[in-house]
A tleap script that builds the chain and sets N, CA, C and O, in Angstrom:
source leaprc.protein.ff14SB
mol = sequence {
  NMET PRO SER ALA PHE SER VAL SER SER PHE
  PRO VAL SER ILE PRO ALA VAL ILE MET GLN
  THR ASP TRP THR GLU PRO TRP LEU LEU GLY
  LEU ALA ILE PHE HIE VAL LEU CYS LEU LEU
  LEU THR CYS PHE SER SER GLN ARG TYR GLY
  LEU GLN ILE GLY HIE PHE LEU CYS LEU VAL
  ALA LEU VAL CYS CYS ALA GLU TYR ILE ASN
  GLU VAL ALA ALA MET ASN TRP ARG LEU PHE
  SER LYS TYR GLN TYR PHE ASP SER ARG GLY
  MET PHE ILE SER LEU VAL PHE SER ALA PRO
  LEU LEU LEU ASN ALA MET VAL ILE VAL ILE
  MET TRP VAL ARG LYS THR LEU GLU VAL MET
  THR ASP LEU LYS ASN LEU GLN GLU LYS ARG
  LYS LEU LYS ARG LYS SER ARG LYS GLU CGLU
}
set mol.1.N position { 18.559 20.439 -14.018 }
set mol.1.CA position { 19.248 21.763 -15.057 }
set mol.1.C position { 20.221 22.299 -13.838 }
set mol.1.O position { 19.880 22.406 -12.660 }
set mol.2.N position { 21.455 22.595 -14.373 }
set mol.2.CA position { 22.611 23.134 -13.632 }
set mol.2.C position { 21.838 25.339 -12.969 }
set mol.2.O position { 20.774 25.947 -13.089 }
set mol.3.N position { 22.710 25.529 -12.577 }
set mol.3.CA position { 22.238 26.988 -12.267 }
set mol.3.C position { 23.274 28.169 -13.837 }
set mol.3.O position { 24.453 28.495 -13.977 }
set mol.4.N position { 22.264 28.371 -14.494 }
set mol.4.CA position { 22.639 29.308 -15.213 }
set mol.4.C position { 23.193 30.367 -14.721 }
set mol.4.O position { 23.492 31.269 -15.504 }
set mol.5.N position { 23.497 30.529 -13.134 }
set mol.5.CA position { 24.458 32.126 -12.463 }
set mol.5.C position { 25.082 31.246 -11.594 }
set mol.5.O position { 24.720 31.502 -10.446 }
set mol.6.N position { 26.015 30.141 -11.649 }
set mol.6.CA position { 26.818 30.420 -10.520 }
set mol.6.C position { 27.525 31.415 -9.853 }
set mol.6.O position { 27.688 32.538 -10.328 }
set mol.7.N position { 27.972 31.038 -8.724 }
set mol.7.CA position { 28.583 31.939 -8.030 }
set mol.7.C position { 30.100 32.528 -8.724 }
set mol.7.O position { 30.339 33.729 -8.599 }
set mol.8.N position { 30.905 31.806 -9.310 }
set mol.8.CA position { 32.058 31.598 -10.075 }
set mol.8.C position { 32.124 32.092 -11.308 }
set mol.8.O position { 33.167 32.664 -11.626 }
set mol.9.N position { 31.163 31.996 -12.160 }
set mol.9.CA position { 30.804 32.290 -13.769 }
set mol.9.C position { 29.534 33.454 -13.506 }
set mol.9.O position { 28.916 32.839 -14.376 }
set mol.10.N position { 28.777 34.334 -13.193 }
set mol.10.CA position { 27.962 34.869 -13.142 }
set mol.10.C position { 28.253 36.039 -14.375 }
set mol.10.O position { 29.220 36.801 -14.378 }
set mol.11.N position { 27.402 35.997 -15.198 }
set mol.11.CA position { 27.770 36.813 -16.409 }
set mol.11.C position { 28.101 38.135 -15.890 }
set mol.11.O position { 27.720 38.522 -14.785 }
set mol.12.N position { 28.851 38.863 -16.733 }
set mol.12.CA position { 29.769 40.571 -16.928 }
set mol.12.C position { 29.340 41.351 -17.523 }
set mol.12.O position { 29.553 42.558 -17.413 }
set mol.13.N position { 28.341 40.573 -18.605 }
set mol.13.CA position { 28.262 41.732 -19.592 }
set mol.13.C position { 26.227 41.420 -19.980 }
set mol.13.O position { 25.424 40.489 -19.928 }
set mol.14.N position { 26.249 42.968 -20.369 }
set mol.14.CA position { 24.399 42.781 -20.722 }
set mol.14.C position { 23.751 41.371 -21.318 }
set mol.14.O position { 22.983 40.529 -20.853 }
set mol.15.N position { 24.450 41.538 -22.587 }
set mol.15.CA position { 23.783 40.368 -23.437 }
set mol.15.C position { 24.007 38.807 -22.530 }
set mol.15.O position { 23.095 37.993 -22.383 }
set mol.16.N position { 24.882 38.699 -22.193 }
set mol.16.CA position { 25.449 37.622 -21.108 }
set mol.16.C position { 24.054 37.483 -20.383 }
set mol.16.O position { 23.399 36.464 -20.604 }
set mol.17.N position { 23.604 38.366 -19.604 }
set mol.17.CA position { 22.531 38.089 -18.558 }
set mol.17.C position { 21.402 37.802 -19.218 }
set mol.17.O position { 20.771 36.778 -18.956 }
set mol.18.N position { 20.922 38.868 -20.366 }
set mol.18.CA position { 19.664 38.391 -21.183 }
set mol.18.C position { 19.794 36.891 -21.845 }
set mol.18.O position { 18.739 36.340 -22.160 }
set mol.19.N position { 20.970 36.240 -22.060 }
set mol.19.CA position { 20.459 35.300 -22.659 }
set mol.19.C position { 21.121 34.254 -21.898 }
set mol.19.O position { 21.476 33.243 -22.504 }
set mol.20.N position { 21.300 34.345 -20.847 }
set mol.20.CA position { 21.293 33.056 -19.842 }
set mol.20.C position { 20.399 32.872 -18.433 }
set mol.20.O position { 20.523 32.173 -17.428 }
set mol.21.N position { 19.002 34.318 -19.100 }
set mol.21.CA position { 18.379 34.482 -17.857 }
set mol.21.C position { 17.198 33.402 -18.936 }
set mol.21.O position { 16.904 33.232 -20.119 }
set mol.22.N position { 16.743 32.748 -17.159 }
set mol.22.CA position { 15.400 31.672 -18.084 }
set mol.22.C position { 13.893 33.044 -17.815 }
set mol.22.O position { 13.424 33.497 -16.771 }
set mol.23.N position { 13.549 33.315 -19.256 }
set mol.23.CA position { 12.630 34.186 -19.047 }
set mol.23.C position { 10.631 33.593 -18.869 }
set mol.23.O position { 9.509 34.099 -18.904 }
set mol.24.N position { 11.289 32.240 -18.679 }
set mol.24.CA position { 9.696 31.653 -18.612 }
set mol.24.C position { 9.791 31.355 -17.051 }
set mol.24.O position { 9.076 30.456 -16.609 }
set mol.25.N position { 10.617 32.045 -16.201 }
set mol.25.CA position { 9.725 31.747 -14.584 }
set mol.25.C position { 8.513 33.072 -14.531 }
set mol.25.O position { 8.314 34.180 -15.027 }
set mol.26.N position { 7.895 32.099 -13.569 }
set mol.26.CA position { 6.657 32.977 -12.871 }
set mol.26.C position { 7.349 34.564 -12.532 }
set mol.26.O position { 7.029 35.638 -13.042 }
set mol.27.N position { 8.065 34.377 -11.826 }
set mol.27.CA position { 8.378 35.395 -10.755 }
set mol.27.C position { 9.007 36.784 -11.654 }
set mol.27.O position { 8.956 37.967 -11.320 }
set mol.28.N position { 9.529 36.252 -12.742 }
set mol.28.CA position { 10.284 37.131 -13.808 }
set mol.28.C position { 8.863 37.815 -14.939 }
set mol.28.O position { 8.761 38.967 -15.358 }
set mol.29.N position { 8.021 36.758 -15.162 }
set mol.29.CA position { 6.930 37.581 -16.578 }
set mol.29.C position { 5.880 38.104 -15.349 }
set mol.29.O position { 4.880 38.653 -15.812 }
set mol.30.N position { 5.931 38.025 -13.721 }
set mol.30.CA position { 5.475 39.107 -13.461 }
set mol.30.C position { 5.771 40.510 -13.215 }
set mol.30.O position { 4.995 41.466 -13.223 }
set mol.31.N position { 7.315 40.464 -12.946 }
set mol.31.CA position { 8.146 41.964 -13.196 }
set mol.31.C position { 7.718 42.387 -14.597 }
set mol.31.O position { 7.158 43.481 -14.665 }
set mol.32.N position { 7.927 41.557 -15.958 }
set mol.32.CA position { 7.518 42.138 -17.040 }
set mol.32.C position { 6.376 42.979 -16.829 }
set mol.32.O position { 6.290 44.167 -17.142 }
set mol.33.N position { 5.226 42.041 -16.095 }
set mol.33.CA position { 3.893 42.081 -16.315 }
set mol.33.C position { 3.617 44.205 -15.107 }
set mol.33.O position { 2.926 45.221 -15.036 }
set mol.34.N position { 4.603 43.605 -14.621 }
set mol.34.CA position { 4.346 44.663 -13.520 }
set mol.34.C position { 5.076 46.147 -14.367 }
set mol.34.O position { 4.529 47.223 -14.127 }
set mol.35.N position { 6.351 46.130 -15.376 }
set mol.35.CA position { 7.278 47.041 -15.729 }
set mol.35.C position { 6.202 47.768 -16.808 }
set mol.35.O position { 6.389 48.962 -17.041 }
set mol.36.N position { 4.964 47.005 -17.540 }
set mol.36.CA position { 4.194 47.212 -18.624 }
set mol.36.C position { 2.903 47.907 -17.691 }
set mol.36.O position { 2.024 48.529 -18.288 }
set mol.37.N position { 2.873 47.808 -16.704 }
set mol.37.CA position { 1.355 48.478 -15.939 }
set mol.37.C position { 2.190 49.809 -15.710 }
set mol.37.O position { 1.758 50.907 -16.059 }
set mol.38.N position { 3.644 49.591 -14.984 }
set mol.38.CA position { 3.940 50.946 -14.588 }
set mol.38.C position { 3.712 52.226 -16.252 }
set mol.38.O position { 3.152 53.322 -16.229 }
set mol.39.N position { 4.261 51.650 -17.279 }
set mol.39.CA position { 4.376 51.789 -18.680 }
set mol.39.C position { 2.776 52.688 -18.517 }
set mol.39.O position { 2.529 53.894 -18.534 }
set mol.40.N position { 2.084 51.736 -18.394 }
set mol.40.CA position { 0.780 51.924 -18.800 }
set mol.40.C position { 0.366 53.287 -18.197 }
set mol.40.O position { 0.127 54.274 -18.894 }
set mol.41.N position { 0.293 53.261 -16.735 }
set mol.41.CA position { 0.290 53.966 -15.993 }
set mol.41.C position { 1.041 55.581 -16.093 }
set mol.41.O position { 0.544 56.649 -15.733 }
set mol.42.N position { 2.198 55.367 -16.617 }
set mol.42.CA position { 2.999 56.821 -17.022 }
set mol.42.C position { 2.049 57.227 -18.232 }
set mol.42.O position { 1.970 58.455 -18.246 }
set mol.43.N position { 1.431 56.754 -19.071 }
set mol.43.CA position { 0.718 56.728 -20.120 }
set mol.43.C position { -0.245 57.678 -20.563 }
set mol.43.O position { -0.319 58.526 -21.452 }
set mol.44.N position { -1.267 57.057 -19.241 }
set mol.44.CA position { -2.412 57.275 -19.191 }
set mol.44.C position { -2.837 58.434 -17.903 }
set mol.44.O position { -3.967 58.835 -17.625 }
set mol.45.N position { -1.319 58.856 -17.148 }
set mol.45.CA position { -1.718 59.755 -16.274 }
set mol.45.C position { -1.198 61.243 -16.922 }
set mol.45.O position { -1.449 62.352 -16.451 }
set mol.46.N position { -0.610 61.021 -17.818 }
set mol.46.CA position { 0.097 62.222 -18.354 }
set mol.46.C position { -1.283 63.724 -18.126 }
set mol.46.O position { -0.607 64.752 -18.161 }
set mol.47.N position { -2.006 63.912 -18.032 }
set mol.47.CA position { -3.388 64.704 -17.869 }
set mol.47.C position { -3.071 64.587 -16.146 }
set mol.47.O position { -2.917 65.773 -15.858 }
set mol.48.N position { -2.971 64.142 -15.421 }
set mol.48.CA position { -3.396 64.065 -14.172 }
set mol.48.C position { -2.098 64.392 -13.438 }
set mol.48.O position { -1.619 63.300 -13.133 }
set mol.49.N position { -1.475 65.156 -13.103 }
set mol.49.CA position { -0.365 65.495 -12.509 }
set mol.49.C position { 0.322 65.387 -11.435 }
set mol.49.O position { 1.535 65.552 -11.305 }
set mol.50.N position { -0.927 64.939 -10.173 }
set mol.50.CA position { -0.461 65.050 -8.609 }
set mol.50.C position { -0.520 63.311 -8.799 }
set mol.50.O position { 0.220 62.836 -7.937 }
set mol.51.N position { -1.030 62.424 -9.475 }
set mol.51.CA position { -0.841 61.326 -9.959 }
set mol.51.C position { 0.320 60.564 -10.928 }
set mol.51.O position { 0.491 59.428 -11.370 }
set mol.52.N position { 0.832 61.525 -10.976 }
set mol.52.CA position { 2.274 61.360 -11.934 }
set mol.52.C position { 3.418 61.567 -10.962 }
set mol.52.O position { 4.336 60.763 -10.800 }
set mol.53.N position { 3.267 62.803 -10.286 }
set mol.53.CA position { 4.129 63.034 -9.223 }
set mol.53.C position { 4.393 62.276 -8.216 }
set mol.53.O position { 5.453 62.294 -7.590 }
set mol.54.N position { 2.853 61.121 -7.864 }
set mol.54.CA position { 3.168 60.297 -7.020 }
set mol.54.C position { 3.721 59.135 -7.505 }
set mol.54.O position { 4.360 58.425 -6.729 }
set mol.55.N position { 3.580 58.811 -8.689 }
set mol.55.CA position { 3.884 57.769 -9.547 }
set mol.55.C position { 5.652 57.523 -9.808 }
set mol.55.O position { 6.374 56.526 -9.804 }
set mol.56.N position { 5.839 58.722 -9.987 }
set mol.56.CA position { 7.206 59.542 -10.910 }
set mol.56.C position { 8.055 58.831 -8.831 }
set mol.56.O position { 8.981 58.035 -8.987 }
set mol.57.N position { 7.839 59.026 -7.880 }
set mol.57.CA position { 8.299 59.238 -6.439 }
set mol.57.C position { 8.209 57.552 -6.231 }
set mol.57.O position { 9.063 56.793 -5.773 }
set mol.58.N position { 7.270 57.351 -6.585 }
set mol.58.CA position { 7.470 55.754 -5.977 }
set mol.58.C position { 8.605 55.012 -7.134 }
set mol.58.O position { 9.528 54.357 -6.651 }
set mol.59.N position { 8.497 55.140 -8.658 }
set mol.59.CA position { 9.305 54.632 -9.629 }
set mol.59.C position { 10.687 54.998 -8.815 }
set mol.59.O position { 11.343 54.051 -8.379 }
set mol.60.N position { 11.021 55.967 -8.658 }
set mol.60.CA position { 12.285 56.723 -7.910 }
set mol.60.C position { 12.748 56.118 -6.570 }
set mol.60.O position { 13.967 56.162 -6.404 }
set mol.61.N position { 12.156 55.665 -5.762 }
set mol.61.CA position { 12.235 55.164 -4.396 }
set mol.61.C position { 11.994 53.539 -4.870 }
set mol.61.O position { 11.736 52.754 -3.957 }
set mol.62.N position { 12.033 53.263 -5.589 }
set mol.62.CA position { 11.969 51.777 -6.112 }
set mol.62.C position { 13.042 51.921 -6.241 }
set mol.62.O position { 13.668 51.740 -5.197 }
set mol.63.N position { 13.748 52.239 -7.265 }
set mol.63.CA position { 15.225 52.121 -7.739 }
set mol.63.C position { 16.013 52.540 -6.544 }
set mol.63.O position { 17.134 52.032 -6.508 }
set mol.64.N position { 15.777 53.168 -5.765 }
set mol.64.CA position { 16.664 53.496 -4.171 }
set mol.64.C position { 16.769 52.269 -3.682 }
set mol.64.O position { 17.894 51.776 -3.594 }
set mol.65.N position { 15.740 51.612 -3.310 }
set mol.65.CA position { 15.760 50.474 -2.825 }
set mol.65.C position { 16.172 49.295 -3.747 }
set mol.65.O position { 15.898 48.231 -3.192 }
set mol.66.N position { 16.601 49.167 -4.674 }
set mol.66.CA position { 17.207 48.111 -5.535 }
set mol.66.C position { 18.433 47.043 -4.367 }
set mol.66.O position { 18.396 45.869 -3.997 }
set mol.67.N position { 19.468 48.264 -4.094 }
set mol.67.CA position { 20.433 47.518 -3.189 }
set mol.67.C position { 19.540 46.582 -2.091 }
set mol.67.O position { 19.671 45.377 -1.873 }
set mol.68.N position { 18.715 47.409 -1.554 }
set mol.68.CA position { 18.476 45.934 -0.367 }
set mol.68.C position { 17.464 44.915 -1.084 }
set mol.68.O position { 17.616 43.721 -0.824 }
set mol.69.N position { 16.521 45.267 -1.898 }
set mol.69.CA position { 15.834 44.583 -2.375 }
set mol.69.C position { 16.723 42.883 -3.162 }
set mol.69.O position { 16.441 41.685 -3.187 }
set mol.70.N position { 17.440 43.441 -3.492 }
set mol.70.CA position { 18.617 42.491 -3.962 }
set mol.70.C position { 19.364 41.769 -3.312 }
set mol.70.O position { 19.821 40.703 -3.725 }
set mol.71.N position { 19.715 42.584 -1.507 }
set mol.71.CA position { 20.187 41.753 -0.687 }
set mol.71.C position { 19.223 40.737 0.128 }
set mol.71.O position { 19.863 39.955 0.830 }
set mol.72.N position { 17.902 40.595 0.177 }
set mol.72.CA position { 16.951 40.077 0.135 }
set mol.72.C position { 16.858 39.300 -0.946 }
set mol.72.O position { 16.731 38.145 -0.539 }
set mol.73.N position { 16.856 39.330 -2.036 }
set mol.73.CA position { 15.823 38.450 -2.708 }
set mol.73.C position { 17.410 37.066 -3.030 }
set mol.73.O position { 17.384 35.892 -3.400 }
set mol.74.N position { 18.576 38.007 -2.654 }
set mol.74.CA position { 19.956 37.208 -3.049 }
set mol.74.C position { 19.854 36.011 -1.622 }
set mol.74.O position { 20.110 34.833 -1.867 }
set mol.75.N position { 19.654 36.227 -0.868 }
set mol.75.CA position { 19.666 35.511 0.593 }
set mol.75.C position { 18.112 34.469 0.174 }
set mol.75.O position { 18.250 33.258 0.345 }
set mol.76.N position { 16.988 34.876 -0.248 }
set mol.76.CA position { 15.813 34.141 -0.091 }
set mol.76.C position { 15.195 33.710 -1.761 }
set mol.76.O position { 14.000 33.678 -2.054 }
set mol.77.N position { 16.378 33.395 -2.733 }
set mol.77.CA position { 16.109 33.403 -4.040 }
set mol.77.C position { 15.522 31.233 -4.142 }
set mol.77.O position { 14.890 30.772 -5.093 }
set mol.78.N position { 15.809 30.718 -3.384 }
set mol.78.CA position { 15.045 29.496 -3.578 }
set mol.78.C position { 13.824 29.539 -3.394 }
set mol.78.O position { 13.093 28.626 -3.777 }
set mol.79.N position { 13.435 30.473 -2.852 }
set mol.79.CA position { 11.929 30.870 -2.154 }
set mol.79.C position { 10.817 31.153 -4.049 }
set mol.79.O position { 9.617 30.882 -4.089 }
set mol.80.N position { 11.397 31.564 -4.999 }
set mol.80.CA position { 10.877 31.554 -5.874 }
set mol.80.C position { 11.320 31.670 -7.158 }
set mol.80.O position { 10.763 31.985 -8.210 }
set mol.81.N position { 12.776 31.257 -6.777 }
set mol.81.CA position { 13.317 30.933 -8.413 }
set mol.81.C position { 13.978 29.875 -8.734 }
set mol.81.O position { 14.385 29.064 -7.902 }
set mol.82.N position { 14.115 29.800 -9.727 }
set mol.82.CA position { 15.348 28.066 -10.291 }
set mol.82.C position { 16.479 28.075 -10.157 }
set mol.82.O position { 17.233 27.112 -10.021 }
set mol.83.N position { 16.928 30.172 -10.204 }
set mol.83.CA position { 18.588 30.137 -10.249 }
set mol.83.C position { 18.826 30.971 -9.132 }
set mol.83.O position { 18.106 31.168 -8.154 }
set mol.84.N position { 19.807 31.381 -9.381 }
set mol.84.CA position { 20.289 32.741 -8.399 }
set mol.84.C position { 21.155 33.302 -9.298 }
set mol.84.O position { 22.277 33.040 -9.731 }
set mol.85.N position { 20.041 34.434 -9.514 }
set mol.85.CA position { 20.802 35.420 -10.306 }
set mol.85.C position { 21.163 36.832 -9.161 }
set mol.85.O position { 21.583 37.919 -9.559 }
set mol.86.N position { 20.965 36.590 -8.126 }
set mol.86.CA position { 21.231 38.222 -7.390 }
set mol.86.C position { 22.578 38.350 -6.948 }
set mol.86.O position { 23.008 38.207 -5.803 }
set mol.87.N position { 23.219 38.651 -8.037 }
set mol.87.CA position { 24.784 38.933 -7.747 }
set mol.87.C position { 24.940 40.456 -6.386 }
set mol.87.O position { 24.115 41.305 -6.051 }
set mol.88.N position { 26.681 40.149 -5.838 }
set mol.88.CA position { 26.742 40.835 -5.366 }
set mol.88.C position { 27.289 42.553 -5.781 }
set mol.88.O position { 27.580 43.431 -4.969 }
set mol.89.N position { 27.304 42.648 -7.306 }
set mol.89.CA position { 27.655 43.799 -7.836 }
set mol.89.C position { 26.052 44.194 -8.536 }
set mol.89.O position { 26.091 45.150 -9.310 }
set mol.90.N position { 25.027 43.714 -8.383 }
set mol.90.CA position { 23.877 44.128 -8.394 }
set mol.90.C position { 23.040 44.158 -10.164 }
set mol.90.O position { 21.974 44.606 -10.589 }
set mol.91.N position { 24.080 43.505 -10.712 }
set mol.91.CA position { 24.262 43.684 -12.335 }
set mol.91.C position { 22.806 43.210 -12.735 }
set mol.91.O position { 22.003 43.898 -13.367 }
set mol.92.N position { 22.556 41.701 -12.186 }
set mol.92.CA position { 20.663 41.360 -12.232 }
set mol.92.C position { 19.649 42.296 -12.387 }
set mol.92.O position { 18.958 42.623 -13.352 }
set mol.93.N position { 19.715 42.697 -11.098 }
set mol.93.CA position { 18.969 43.870 -10.415 }
set mol.93.C position { 18.454 45.133 -11.011 }
set mol.93.O position { 17.318 45.598 -11.104 }
set mol.94.N position { 19.689 45.572 -11.407 }
set mol.94.CA position { 19.399 46.961 -12.129 }
set mol.94.C position { 19.497 46.667 -13.574 }
set mol.94.O position { 20.102 47.578 -14.139 }
set mol.95.N position { 19.142 45.776 -14.337 }
set mol.95.CA position { 19.388 45.546 -15.487 }
set mol.95.C position { 17.622 44.644 -15.823 }
set mol.95.O position { 17.090 44.636 -16.933 }
set mol.96.N position { 17.222 44.198 -14.981 }
set mol.96.CA position { 15.796 43.711 -15.154 }
set mol.96.C position { 14.729 44.646 -14.207 }
set mol.96.O position { 13.545 44.785 -14.514 }
set mol.97.N position { 15.380 45.287 -12.952 }
set mol.97.CA position { 14.001 46.076 -12.848 }
set mol.97.C position { 14.541 47.653 -12.577 }
set mol.97.O position { 13.691 48.498 -12.858 }
set mol.98.N position { 15.757 48.149 -12.102 }
set mol.98.CA position { 16.253 49.698 -12.356 }
set mol.98.C position { 16.058 50.252 -13.329 }
set mol.98.O position { 15.592 51.389 -13.395 }
set mol.99.N position { 16.427 49.438 -14.421 }
set mol.99.CA position { 16.924 49.937 -15.843 }
set mol.99.C position { 15.247 50.216 -16.420 }
set mol.99.O position { 15.034 51.387 -16.735 }
set mol.100.N position { 14.224 49.374 -16.557 }
set mol.100.CA position { 13.078 50.051 -17.039 }
set mol.100.C position { 12.302 50.683 -15.975 }
set mol.100.O position { 11.161 51.024 -16.286 }
set mol.101.N position { 12.606 50.856 -15.052 }
set mol.101.CA position { 12.132 51.905 -14.045 }
set mol.101.C position { 12.667 53.392 -14.104 }
set mol.101.O position { 11.984 54.391 -13.878 }
set mol.102.N position { 14.255 53.361 -14.510 }
set mol.102.CA position { 14.465 54.387 -14.440 }
set mol.102.C position { 13.863 55.157 -15.617 }
set mol.102.O position { 13.477 56.321 -15.508 }
set mol.103.N position { 13.799 54.379 -16.854 }
set mol.103.CA position { 13.417 54.380 -18.487 }
set mol.103.C position { 12.066 54.926 -17.835 }
set mol.103.O position { 11.886 56.128 -18.034 }
set mol.104.N position { 11.398 54.480 -17.332 }
set mol.104.CA position { 9.627 54.919 -17.106 }
set mol.104.C position { 10.013 56.601 -16.597 }
set mol.104.O position { 9.514 57.610 -17.095 }
set mol.105.N position { 10.755 56.573 -15.784 }
set mol.105.CA position { 11.052 57.933 -14.850 }
set mol.105.C position { 11.012 58.875 -15.935 }
set mol.105.O position { 10.138 59.682 -16.251 }
set mol.106.N position { 12.423 58.544 -16.576 }
set mol.106.CA position { 13.048 59.145 -17.595 }
set mol.106.C position { 11.601 59.670 -18.464 }
set mol.106.O position { 11.561 60.894 -18.586 }
set mol.107.N position { 10.605 59.037 -18.980 }
set mol.107.CA position { 10.004 59.162 -20.067 }
set mol.107.C position { 8.750 60.491 -19.420 }
set mol.107.O position { 8.163 61.358 -20.068 }
set mol.108.N position { 8.685 60.160 -17.834 }
set mol.108.CA position { 7.647 60.957 -16.391 }
set mol.108.C position { 8.484 62.917 -17.251 }
set mol.108.O position { 7.942 63.956 -17.627 }
set mol.109.N position { 9.490 62.588 -17.201 }
set mol.109.CA position { 10.396 63.856 -16.885 }
set mol.109.C position { 10.428 64.439 -18.450 }
set mol.109.O position { 10.289 65.632 -18.716 }
set mol.110.N position { 10.588 63.627 -19.210 }
set mol.110.CA position { 10.513 64.232 -21.035 }
set mol.110.C position { 8.807 64.462 -21.254 }
set mol.110.O position { 8.510 65.213 -22.184 }
set mol.111.N position { 7.758 63.906 -20.513 }
set mol.111.CA position { 6.518 64.652 -20.397 }
set mol.111.C position { 6.739 65.963 -20.142 }
set mol.111.O position { 6.837 66.880 -20.958 }
set mol.112.N position { 6.828 66.006 -18.706 }
set mol.112.CA position { 6.828 67.345 -18.099 }
set mol.112.C position { 7.732 68.008 -18.611 }
set mol.112.O position { 7.437 69.143 -18.236 }
set mol.113.N position { 9.147 68.149 -19.553 }
set mol.113.CA position { 9.735 69.385 -20.317 }
set mol.113.C position { 8.755 69.247 -21.449 }
set mol.113.O position { 8.406 70.411 -21.645 }
set mol.114.N position { 8.178 68.560 -22.220 }
set mol.114.CA position { 7.527 69.108 -23.234 }
set mol.114.C position { 6.109 69.739 -22.815 }
set mol.114.O position { 5.642 70.667 -23.475 }
set mol.115.N position { 5.627 69.360 -22.013 }
set mol.115.CA position { 4.427 70.190 -21.116 }
set mol.115.C position { 4.858 71.874 -20.644 }
set mol.115.O position { 4.017 72.766 -20.755 }
set mol.116.N position { 5.932 72.086 -20.241 }
set mol.116.CA position { 6.600 73.149 -19.896 }
set mol.116.C position { 6.908 74.255 -21.126 }
set mol.116.O position { 6.860 75.476 -21.272 }
set mol.117.N position { 7.308 72.886 -22.042 }
set mol.117.CA position { 7.841 73.988 -23.376 }
set mol.117.C position { 6.146 74.422 -24.091 }
set mol.117.O position { 5.849 75.453 -24.694 }
set mol.118.N position { 5.364 73.379 -23.800 }
set mol.118.CA position { 3.891 74.067 -24.330 }
set mol.118.C position { 3.573 75.443 -23.587 }
set mol.118.O position { 3.510 76.541 -24.141 }
set mol.119.N position { 3.356 75.141 -22.031 }
set mol.119.CA position { 3.126 76.599 -21.345 }
set mol.119.C position { 3.869 77.329 -21.336 }
set mol.119.O position { 3.575 78.305 -20.645 }
set mol.120.N position { 4.819 77.366 -21.819 }
set mol.120.CA position { 5.836 78.486 -22.215 }
set mol.120.C position { 5.469 79.360 -23.533 }
set mol.120.O position { 5.260 80.567 -23.657 }
set mol.121.N position { 5.472 78.220 -24.535 }
set mol.121.CA position { 4.865 79.184 -25.775 }
set mol.121.C position { 3.552 79.520 -25.717 }
set mol.121.O position { 3.120 80.367 -26.499 }
set mol.122.N position { 2.734 78.918 -24.798 }
set mol.122.CA position { 1.568 79.698 -24.912 }
set mol.122.C position { 1.516 81.139 -24.002 }
set mol.122.O position { 0.700 82.054 -24.112 }
set mol.123.N position { 2.263 81.065 -23.396 }
set mol.123.CA position { 2.278 82.210 -22.473 }
set mol.123.C position { 3.212 83.003 -23.683 }
set mol.123.O position { 2.560 83.871 -24.263 }
set mol.124.N position { 4.280 82.887 -24.041 }
set mol.124.CA position { 4.451 84.067 -24.931 }
set mol.124.C position { 3.714 84.305 -26.214 }
set mol.124.O position { 3.819 85.286 -26.951 }
set mol.125.N position { 3.174 83.559 -26.320 }
set mol.125.CA position { 1.875 83.991 -27.176 }
set mol.125.C position { 1.105 84.840 -26.958 }
set mol.125.O position { 0.966 85.846 -27.653 }
set mol.126.N position { 0.410 84.535 -25.841 }
set mol.126.CA position { -0.630 85.478 -25.144 }
set mol.126.C position { -0.018 86.301 -24.871 }
set mol.126.O position { -0.777 87.252 -25.051 }
set mol.127.N position { 1.388 86.897 -24.348 }
set mol.127.CA position { 1.943 88.443 -24.274 }
set mol.127.C position { 2.117 89.004 -25.438 }
set mol.127.O position { 2.102 90.233 -25.502 }
set mol.128.N position { 2.373 88.002 -26.920 }
set mol.128.CA position { 2.466 89.313 -28.013 }
set mol.128.C position { 1.486 89.865 -28.058 }
set mol.128.O position { 1.423 91.093 -28.132 }
set mol.129.N position { 0.029 88.750 -28.007 }
set mol.129.CA position { -1.369 89.126 -28.497 }
set mol.129.C position { -1.522 90.068 -27.431 }
set mol.129.O position { -2.735 89.870 -27.360 }
set mol.130.N position { -1.274 91.131 -26.329 }
set mol.130.CA position { -1.528 91.684 -25.532 }
set mol.130.C position { -0.943 92.826 -25.756 }
set mol.130.O position { -1.495 93.907 -25.549 }
set mol.131.N position { 0.638 92.644 -26.355 }
set mol.131.CA position { 1.245 93.734 -26.803 }
set mol.131.C position { 0.965 94.320 -27.744 }
set mol.131.O position { 1.149 95.510 -27.999 }
set mol.132.N position { 0.263 93.133 -28.631 }
set mol.132.CA position { -0.385 93.895 -30.019 }
set mol.132.C position { -1.706 94.697 -29.713 }
set mol.132.O position { -2.150 95.639 -30.368 }
set mol.133.N position { -2.192 94.177 -28.682 }
set mol.133.CA position { -4.008 94.727 -28.258 }
set mol.133.C position { -3.524 96.186 -27.740 }
set mol.133.O position { -3.886 97.171 -28.384 }
set mol.134.N position { -2.667 96.350 -26.523 }
set mol.134.CA position { -2.406 97.714 -26.489 }
set mol.134.C position { -1.493 98.595 -27.365 }
set mol.134.O position { -1.245 99.750 -27.019 }
set mol.135.N position { -1.060 98.134 -28.338 }
set mol.135.CA position { -0.392 98.866 -29.499 }
set mol.135.C position { -1.211 99.369 -30.012 }
set mol.135.O position { -0.891 100.392 -30.617 }
set mol.136.N position { -2.607 98.966 -30.053 }
set mol.136.CA position { -3.560 98.931 -31.039 }
set mol.136.C position { -4.576 100.109 -30.448 }
set mol.136.O position { -5.104 100.922 -31.207 }
set mol.137.N position { -4.798 100.110 -28.956 }
set mol.137.CA position { -5.127 100.682 -28.566 }
set mol.137.C position { -4.587 102.265 -28.395 }
set mol.137.O position { -5.265 103.287 -28.496 }
set mol.138.N position { -3.443 102.169 -28.162 }
set mol.138.CA position { -2.400 103.558 -28.382 }
set mol.138.C position { -3.170 104.199 -29.368 }
set mol.138.O position { -3.555 105.340 -29.112 }
set mol.139.N position { -3.502 103.634 -30.562 }
set mol.139.CA position { -2.833 104.080 -31.944 }
set mol.139.C position { -4.643 104.802 -32.352 }
set mol.139.O position { -4.977 105.496 -33.313 }
set mol.140.N position { -5.369 104.354 -31.348 }
set mol.140.CA position { -6.752 104.616 -31.733 }
set mol.140.C position { -6.996 105.921 -31.195 }
set mol.140.O position { -8.095 106.454 -31.344 }
savepdb mol mol.pdb
quit
């Protein structure tokens, strides 16, 4: 079977990359499982902030290393893949590796913002209760 990604005709659009990728390759299935596990860790670590901060930093570090991972994968793709997916522009690794990690990091940030808003609301409610309590004491 000829390579879906020849050097001269690497797909330039996201739908083309998705359609031309052989999603049955074991390393791609492993990568998909990795992304699912990362998402599960994000969901289950919502009450453990230390773990979630560490997870967030790991996600960001992996995204930062994507360029180097792409270079190493481009040099050694024959060891784990049927096709050369790793182009110099990084389109493939950005789509299948970095984008899911960034979405996961975004979910964490949204959870942090939501928790911050909840804490701010609770704080404001407590301030109002204290204010009413002081006011009632002064009236007595």
